[in-house]
C-alpha positions in Angstrom: 20.5 -16.2 20.7 22.7 -15.5 17.6 20.9 -18.7 15.9 17.6 -17.1 17.3 18.8 -13.8 15.5 19.4 -15.4 12.1 16.1 -17.4 12.1 14.1 -14.4 12.8 15.9 -12.2 10.5 15.5 -15.1 7.9 11.6 -14.7 9.2 11.3 -11.1 8.4 12.9 -11.4 4.9 10.2 -13.7 4.3 7.9 -11.4 5.5 9.3 -8.4 3.2 9.3 -10.7 0.0 5.7 -11.7 0.9 4.5 -8.1 1.1 6.6 -7.3 -2.3 4.2 -10.2 -3.5 1.2 -8.9 -2.0 1.8 -5.4 -2.9 2.0 -6.4 -6.8 -1.0 -8.8 -6.4 -2.9 -5.7 -4.8 -4.0 -8.0 -2.0 -3.9 -5.3 0.5 -5.5 -7.7 3.5 -2.3 -9.5 3.0 -0.3 -6.4 3.2 -2.2 -5.4 6.4 -1.5 -8.4 7.9 2.2 -8.6 7.2 2.3 -4.9 8.4 0.9 -6.1 12.0 3.5 -8.8 12.2 6.3 -6.8 11.5 7.0 -4.4 14.4 7.2 -7.4 17.0 9.4 -9.8 15.0 11.5 -6.2 14.5 11.5 -5.7 18.1 12.7 -9.3 18.9 15.4 -9.0 16.2 16.8 -6.2 18.0 17.0 -7.3 21.2 18.7 -10.6 20.2 21.1 -8.8 17.9 22.2 -6.8 21.3 22.4 -9.8 23.2 24.3 -11.6 20.3 26.7 -8.5 20.3 25.5 -7.9 16.3 25.4 -4.7 14.6 24.6 -3.0 11.5 28.7 -3.1 10.9 28.6 -7.0 10.8 29.4 -7.6 7.5 26.9 -10.7 7.2 24.2 -8.7 8.6 25.1 -5.3 6.7 24.5 -7.0 3.1 21.2 -8.2 4.6 19.9 -4.9 6.0 20.8 -3.3 2.6 18.7 -5.8 0.8 15.7 -5.4 3.3 16.2 -1.5 2.7 16.2 -2.0 -0.7 13.0 -4.0 -1.0 11.1 -2.0 1.3 11.9 1.4 -0.3 10.5 -0.3 -3.4 7.6 -1.7 -1.7 6.6 2.1 -0.3 7.4 3.4 -3.7 5.0 1.0 -5.2 2.5 1.9 -2.3 2.9 5.7 -3.4 2.4 4.8 -7.1 -0.9 3.0 -6.5 -2.0 5.9 -4.0 -1.4 8.6 -6.5 -3.6 6.6 -9.2 -6.2 5.9 -7.0 -6.5 9.6 -6.3 -6.2 10.8 -9.9 -9.1 8.1 -10.7 -10.9 9.7 -7.7 -10.5 12.8 -9.0 -11.7 11.5 -12.7 -14.9 9.9 -11.4 -15.7 13.0 -9.3 -15.5 15.2 -12.4 -17.7 13.0 -14.4 -20.3 12.5 -11.8 -20.3 16.4 -11.9 -20.7 16.6 -15.6 -23.6 13.7 -15.4 -24.9 15.5 -12.8 -25.2 18.6 -14.8 -26.6 16.8 -17.7 -29.5 15.4 -15.4 -31.9 18.1 -16.6 -31.4 17.6 -20.3 -31.9 14.0 -19.9 -33.7 13.6 -17.0 -37.5 11.9 -16.8 -40.1 13.2 -19.0 -41.8 15.4 -16.6 -38.2 17.1 -16.0 -37.6 17.7 -19.2 -41.1 19.3 -20.0 -40.9 21.5 -16.9 -37.7 23.1 -18.3 -38.6 24.3 -21.8 -41.3 27.0 -22.5 -44.2 25.3 -24.1 -46.7 27.1 -26.1 -49.6 25.6 -27.2 
């Protein structure tokens, strides 16, 4: 059971590393796929750890959990930064859209412009 736990933990670490790579590459399909696989593996790890008598206080496990926590925190921060940038870009695009729409009367098709001016003649 303990061997299965360590193999499972190694698989979880690989998934977390793959997640980091996918986030940096902005491959959100891969991130979504990884996130769909992690919960089942984590549940299995919890069962295996309990069965093998392992806990967070186990020195070999403690170091690896700390590394995973650091990596997953960095991943979450990277995603939060990307979301913030996407929100700002969306706001900028909305502002540009509004400005362009307000200019459409000045630069619209010929019939629109003629109707918007008083023409004496």
